[in-house]
N, C-alpha and C positions, 0 to 999 in steps of 0.2 A: 031685618033689623041687624043681623050680624054683619052684613055687607056695609051698612051705614056706620056702624061702630068701628069697623076696620078702616073705613075711609077717613073718619074723624081722627083716629089714632095715627094714621099715616100722614095726614096733614099736620098734626101736632108735632110728630117726630121730624118732619121736613122743616117745619118752622124753627125747631131747636137747632138744626144744623146750620141755619143761616145766621144765627146770632154771632156777632164778632167774638172771637176768642174761644168758640166752641167747635168741636169736631175736627181738631187738628188743623187749624187755619194756616195762614201763610208764614207764621213765625211767632217768635216770642214778643211779649209786650216790651216796649222800650223801658229802659231803666230811667230813674230820675238822674239828674246831674250828680247829686251826691253819691248815688249808687255807682254810677259810671266811674267817677273819680276814685272811689274806694276800691272797686274791683280792678280797674286798670292799673292803679298804683300797686295793688297786691300782686298782679300778674308780673309787672315789671320788676318789683322788688325780688320776687322769687327767682325770676330769670337772672337777675344780676347776681344773686347769691350763687346760683348754679354756675354761672360764668366764672365767677371768682374762684370757686372751688376747683372746677375743671381746668381752668387756666393754670392754677398752681400745680395741679397734678401733671399737666402736660409739660410745664417748664421744668418740673423736678425730674422728669424722665429724660430730658435732654442732657447732653454732656455739658460740662462747664467749660465753655470755650473762653479763652482769655481775651480774644479780640472783640472789639465793640461791634464790628460788622457781623461777626458770627453770632453774637448775642442778639443783634437786631434781626437777623435772619430767623433765629429760633423764635423770637417774639412774633414775627410776622406769620410763621408757620403755625404756631399755637393759636394765633388769632383766627386764621382760616379754618383750622381743624376744630376749634372749640367755641370761640366767642361768637363768630358770625352764624354758625348753625343754631346756636341758642337764641340769638337775636331773631332769626327767622321763625323759630318756634314761638317766641314771645309775640311777634307781629301776628302770627296766625291766631294765637289765643285772643289777642286784642280785637281781631276782626270778628270774632264770635260774639262780642258784646253788642247789644242793641242800644245805641245812644238815643237820648230823648230828641224829639224833633228840633228843639231849640239849639242843640249842640251838634246835631248830625253833620252839618256841612263842615264845621271846624274839626270834628273828630275824624271824619273821613279824610280830610286834608292831612291830618297828622299821620294817619295810616299810610296814605299815598307817599308822603315825604319819608316816612320810615322805610318803606319799600325801596324808594329811590336811593336813600342813603345806604341801604344794605347792598344794593347793586353796585354802587360806587365803591363801597368797602371791599366787596368781593373782587372787583376788578383791580383794586389797589389797596392792599392792607395798610400801606404806609399812610394813605389818606385817612383811614380809620384811626390809626395810632396817633396821628397828628391832631385828631379831634375835629377834622373838617368834614367828614362824610355825612354827619347827621346834624349840622348846624341849624338848618331851617326847620327840621323836624323837632329838634330839641326846643327851639324858640316857641313853636306853636304848641308843643306839649306843655310847656311852662305856662303859656297863656290859659290853658284849660286846667291848670293846677295839677298836671300829671308830672310832678317833680321826679318821681321814681322812674319815669319812662325816658329819661335822657340817656342817650348812648354816646 
């Protein structure tokens, strides 16, 4: 009788492990569209605030050069040192979100375009400063109502 009871318990436990969402499955449940938008915008807003503060600190540490070209060089250097690394962190945090199936393709496309824009900006900070590095990413982010995620 004990062997039969143990067998029944083992079958029951095994069946619990196969229920979706139990037993440390393959990942988290997808967010709703509203949750995705709220969480993504929050990530982007916090990243933007950190960028602004750190960029201000970086520019304050620089010498006050009178020439426009020297000031442009300082701005490009601060962009590379502060803004772009923070953008990379923001993108990594956005990648951790699990979009709903209905928005998955568009959301993943935004992430891909943000990564491409970051690569362009790293290669040419002037492109970032001109607003051209993230044009397509910003457009798609806006379509998903991720207004805070425009770089």
